[in-house]
C-alpha positions in Angstrom: 45.6 68.0 106.0 46.9 65.1 104.0 49.1 62.6 105.8 52.6 62.3 104.3 54.1 59.0 103.8 57.6 60.5 104.7 56.4 61.0 108.1 57.3 57.6 109.4 61.0 57.7 108.1 61.3 61.3 109.6 60.4 60.2 113.1 62.5 57.2 112.9 65.7 59.1 111.9 65.0 61.7 114.5 65.5 59.1 117.1 69.0 58.0 115.8 70.6 61.2 114.2 71.1 64.6 116.1 70.4 66.5 112.7 67.8 65.8 110.2 68.0 67.6 106.9 64.7 67.6 104.9 65.3 68.9 101.2 62.9 69.0 98.3 61.5 71.5 95.9 60.1 74.9 96.9 56.6 74.5 98.3 56.6 70.7 98.6 55.2 70.9 102.3 58.7 70.6 104.1 57.8 73.2 106.7 54.4 72.0 107.1 55.4 68.3 107.7 58.2 69.2 110.1 56.0 71.6 112.2 53.3 68.9 112.3 55.9 66.0 113.2 57.9 68.2 115.7 55.1 70.2 117.1 57.1 70.7 120.4 60.1 72.3 118.8 61.0 75.9 118.4 60.7 77.4 114.8 63.1 80.1 113.1 63.2 80.7 109.3 66.3 82.2 107.6 64.0 83.6 105.2 63.6 86.5 107.7 66.1 89.0 107.1 66.8 89.8 110.7 67.1 85.9 111.7 69.4 85.6 108.8 71.7 88.4 109.8 71.9 87.2 113.3 72.7 83.6 112.0 75.5 84.9 109.8 77.0 87.5 111.8 77.0 85.6 115.0 76.6 81.9 114.6 77.9 81.1 118.1 75.3 83.4 119.7 72.4 82.1 117.3 72.9 78.5 118.4 73.1 79.3 121.7 69.7 80.9 121.7 68.3 77.9 119.5 70.2 75.3 121.3 68.0 72.5 121.5 64.8 71.1 119.8 64.8 73.6 116.9 63.5 73.8 113.3 65.8 75.7 111.1 63.9 76.7 108.0 65.8 77.4 104.8 69.1 76.7 106.4 71.3 76.7 103.4 71.0 80.5 103.6 73.4 80.6 106.4 76.4 78.1 105.5 78.4 79.5 108.2 76.3 77.7 110.7 77.2 74.2 109.8 80.6 74.1 111.0 79.5 75.2 114.3 76.5 73.0 114.3 78.9 70.1 114.6 80.4 71.1 117.8 77.1 71.7 119.4 75.7 68.4 118.5 78.8 66.5 119.3 78.9 68.1 122.8 75.3 67.4 123.6 75.2 63.8 122.2 71.5 64.2 121.8 69.4 62.8 118.9 66.8 64.9 117.2 68.3 68.1 118.2 67.9 70.0 115.0 65.5 69.9 112.0 67.0 71.7 109.0 65.0 72.3 105.8 66.2 73.4 102.5 65.1 73.9 98.9 68.4 74.5 97.5 70.2 71.0 97.4 73.3 72.4 95.6 74.3 74.5 98.7 73.4 72.4 101.6 74.9 69.1 100.7 78.3 70.2 100.3 78.4 71.7 103.9 76.8 68.6 105.1 79.4 66.3 103.7 82.1 68.4 105.1 80.7 69.5 108.6 77.8 67.0 109.4 79.0 63.7 107.7 77.6 60.8 110.1 75.8 63.6 112.3 72.9 64.2 109.7 70.2 62.2 107.9 69.3 63.6 104.7 65.8 63.1 103.6 63.7 64.3 100.4 60.2 65.3 100.4 58.7 65.7 97.0 55.2 66.8 96.2 52.3 64.7 96.8 52.3 61.1 95.4 48.9 59.6 94.0 48.6 57.3 97.1 48.7 60.3 99.2 46.3 62.3 97.3 44.0 59.7 96.4 42.9 59.5 100.1 41.0 62.7 99.7 41.0 63.9 96.1 39.6 61.2 93.4 40.9 62.3 90.2 41.3 60.8 87.0 44.7 60.0 85.0 44.8 63.3 83.0 43.8 65.3 86.0 46.5 64.0 88.0 49.1 64.7 85.3 47.9 68.2 84.6 47.4 69.2 88.2 50.7 67.6 89.5 51.3 67.2 93.2 52.4 70.6 94.8 50.3 70.8 98.1 49.2 74.6 97.4 47.0 73.3 94.5 45.1 71.1 96.8 45.3 72.5 100.6 44.7 76.0 99.3 42.6 75.1 96.4 44.7 77.3 93.9 44.1 76.6 90.4 47.3 75.2 88.3 46.7 78.2 86.0 47.4 80.5 89.0 50.0 78.6 91.1 52.6 77.8 88.4 53.1 81.1 86.7 53.7 82.4 90.4 55.8 79.5 91.2 58.1 79.9 88.1 58.6 83.6 88.6 59.4 83.1 92.3 62.1 80.2 91.3 63.5 82.4 88.5 64.0 85.4 91.0 65.1 83.5 94.1 67.1 80.8 93.0 68.4 81.3 89.2 69.2 85.2 89.7 70.6 84.8 93.3 72.6 81.5 93.0 74.3 81.6 89.4 73.6 85.2 88.5 71.7 84.5 85.3 70.9 88.1 83.8 68.6 87.3 81.1 65.8 85.6 82.9 63.7 85.6 80.0 66.2 83.3 78.2 66.3 80.9 81.1 62.6 80.8 81.1 62.7 80.0 77.4 65.4 77.0 78.3 62.9 76.0 81.0 60.1 75.5 78.5 62.4 73.9 76.0 63.4 71.2 78.4 59.8 70.6 79.1 59.4 69.8 75.3 62.1 67.3 75.7 60.6 65.1 78.4 61.5 61.5 78.0 64.2 62.3 75.4 68.0 62.0 75.8 69.8 64.8 77.1 72.0 66.4 74.5 73.5 69.6 75.8 75.0 70.7 72.0 71.5 70.2 70.5 69.5 71.9 72.9 72.1 75.0 73.0 72.0 75.2 69.4 68.1 75.6 69.5 68.3 78.7 72.1 71.9 80.1 71.1 73.8 78.8 74.2 77.1 76.9 74.3 76.9 73.3 75.7 78.8 74.2 78.9 76.1 76.8 79.8 73.5 74.2 79.0 75.1 71.5 81.5 75.3 74.3 84.2 71.7 75.3 83.9 70.5 71.8 83.8 72.6 71.0 86.8 70.9 74.0 88.6 67.4 72.5 87.6 68.2 69.4 89.0 69.9 70.7 92.3 66.6 72.6 92.8 64.4 69.5 92.1 62.8 71.0 88.7 64.4 68.5 86.6 65.6 64.6 87.0 67.9 62.9 84.7 67.1 59.1 84.5 70.6 57.5 83.6 70.9 54.7 81.1 71.7 51.2 81.9 75.1 50.6 80.3 75.0 46.9 79.5 75.0 46.6 75.7 74.4 42.8 74.9 76.9 43.0 72.1 74.8 46.1 70.6 75.7 49.9 70.7 73.6 51.6 73.5 72.6 54.9 74.5 74.9 56.5 77.1 72.9 59.7 77.5 70.4 60.2 80.5 66.7 61.0 79.8 65.1 64.3 81.0 62.1 64.4 83.3 60.3 66.8 85.6 59.8 66.1 89.3 56.2 67.5 88.7 54.0 66.9 85.6 51.8 69.8 86.7 54.8 72.2 86.1 55.6 70.4 83.0 52.0 70.9 81.8 52.2 74.6 82.3 55.5 74.9 80.7 54.0 73.3 77.5 51.2 75.4 77.6 48.4 73.0 78.5 45.5 74.8 80.0 43.3 71.8 81.4 43.4 68.1 81.7 41.4 67.4 78.5 44.1 69.2 76.5 46.6 66.5 77.9 44.7 63.9 76.1 45.4 65.1 72.6 48.6 66.8 73.1 51.8 65.6 71.3 53.5 65.1 74.7 50.9 62.8 76.1 52.9 59.8 76.1 56.0 61.4 77.4 53.9 63.1 80.2 52.5 59.5 81.1 56.3 58.3 81.2 57.0 61.2 83.3 54.4 60.8 85.8 55.3 56.9 86.4 59.0 57.6 86.7 58.3 60.5 89.5 55.6 58.1 91.1 58.6 55.5 91.5 61.0 58.4 92.8 58.4 59.5 95.4 57.7 56.0 96.5 61.7 55.4 97.2 62.2 58.7 98.8 59.1 58.4 101.0 60.8 55.3 102.3 64.2 56.7 102.6 65.6 54.5 99.8 68.1 55.3 97.3 66.4 54.7 93.7 68.1 52.3 91.5 66.0 53.2 88.1 67.6 53.4 84.7 66.5 53.1 81.1 67.9 51.0 78.3 67.9 51.7 74.5 70.2 50.2 71.6 71.1 51.4 68.3 68.3 49.3 66.8 65.7 51.5 68.5 64.8 48.8 71.1 64.1 50.5 74.5 63.1 49.7 78.1 61.4 52.7 79.5 62.6 51.9 82.9 64.5 49.1 84.8 65.2 48.5 88.3 68.4 46.5 89.0 68.9 44.7 92.1 71.9 42.4 91.4 70.7 39.3 89.6 67.2 40.5 89.3 65.8 43.0 86.9 62.5 44.7 87.0 61.6 45.9 83.5 58.9 48.4 82.7 56.9 49.5 79.7 54.8 52.5 79.9 51.7 53.2 77.8 49.0 55.8 78.4 46.4 54.0 76.4 43.4 52.6 78.6 43.5 49.7 76.3 46.2 46.8 76.5 47.3 45.8 73.0 49.5 42.7 72.1 52.3 45.0 70.5 52.8 46.4 73.8 54.6 43.2 75.0 57.2 43.2 72.2 59.8 45.4 73.9 59.3 43.4 77.1 59.9 40.2 75.3 62.6 41.2 73.3 64.8 42.4 76.4 63.8 39.3 78.3 65.6 37.4 75.7 68.8 39.7 75.6 69.2 39.6 79.4 69.2 35.9 79.7 71.8 35.9 82.5 69.2 37.8 84.7 66.0 37.0 86.5 63.8 39.3 84.6 60.3 40.5 85.9 58.3 42.1 83.2 55.9 44.9 84.1 53.2 46.9 81.6 52.0 50.1 83.5 49.1 51.6 81.3 46.3 54.3 81.5 43.5 51.8 82.1 42.2 50.5 85.6 42.4 46.7 85.2 45.3 44.8 87.1 46.0 41.3 85.6 48.8 39.1 84.4 49.1 38.5 80.6 51.9 36.7 78.6 54.2 36.4 81.7 53.8 40.1 82.6 52.5 41.9 85.4 49.9 44.5 83.9 49.3 47.4 86.3 47.1 50.2 86.0 48.3 53.8 86.5 46.3 54.3 89.8 47.6 51.0 91.6 51.4 51.1 91.2 53.6 48.6 92.9 57.3 48.9 92.2 
């Protein structure tokens, strides 16, 4: 079994907080990791109908039975528990008393903010990062993009062609139908594929809605659901205009490029090389590697993109006060001089900042060129 980088943060926080809440996409390895790290804990899952009925009908009795060192899986299924958990952990004064997991962020966060503020550490476990996979699975760029990072594809040796259809169907049935009561699941599935075709593009709810026959409010609600269940991520714009009009809409990305490839109908890694979305998928891959790096360390990401009305753009920038790390992403295996134009243009505009230029590309050589740190896709340092 591959070692997860989030493990260190998880152990550290369990010594400081009474409750640890691990959230993330379905099947990202949350339960497996928690069972491994907290091997001496009791385990109960609220996916089990009997246990769920017990927890919702008699939360006091449930917590009396599971009063210490317990992993409660899919805890968001019993929101009644959270106000009672507050009293239990306050009375005991122990750290690491409960480990909660959940894949539906939109339900659990409200309860944590209301009942468990200051008592719970919230961490997110995303699918495998490249650095985690590379310890055992040596694979090229386009295979990495096509397969994505879900553990089942690697640990259980399930082909992406078998894994993702089941994953999407399960997601539609369990989260979409149960949470927001979408009646036409086929329409939602079509919407999901439409989003995959817009990777790296600005989010425009009216434009998306017009293509599928939905009003912009429904589009926004559905995108919020996809975000809350760790399917989609919206990268916000950096709203400093340098005396020019700038984009103020976020860009769409998927948390896993393997899922995006499936939704785009890509059947193998070779098809990624010639697909119209090749550049967008590479961009998505790098952005999610940054997200995984931050969340495995327990850090809040500070990434944005920037684009003005003249068409100049920074694929990603990380703002740390007066310092700006700016990034250009290119899927090409060869570095060309024109790859540096956007970086140099932005550096001149941002004269009030200390700018560090970075070019991430699809090759394998690491070097400095034209005052820019050139990084290969398989050796990323953010």
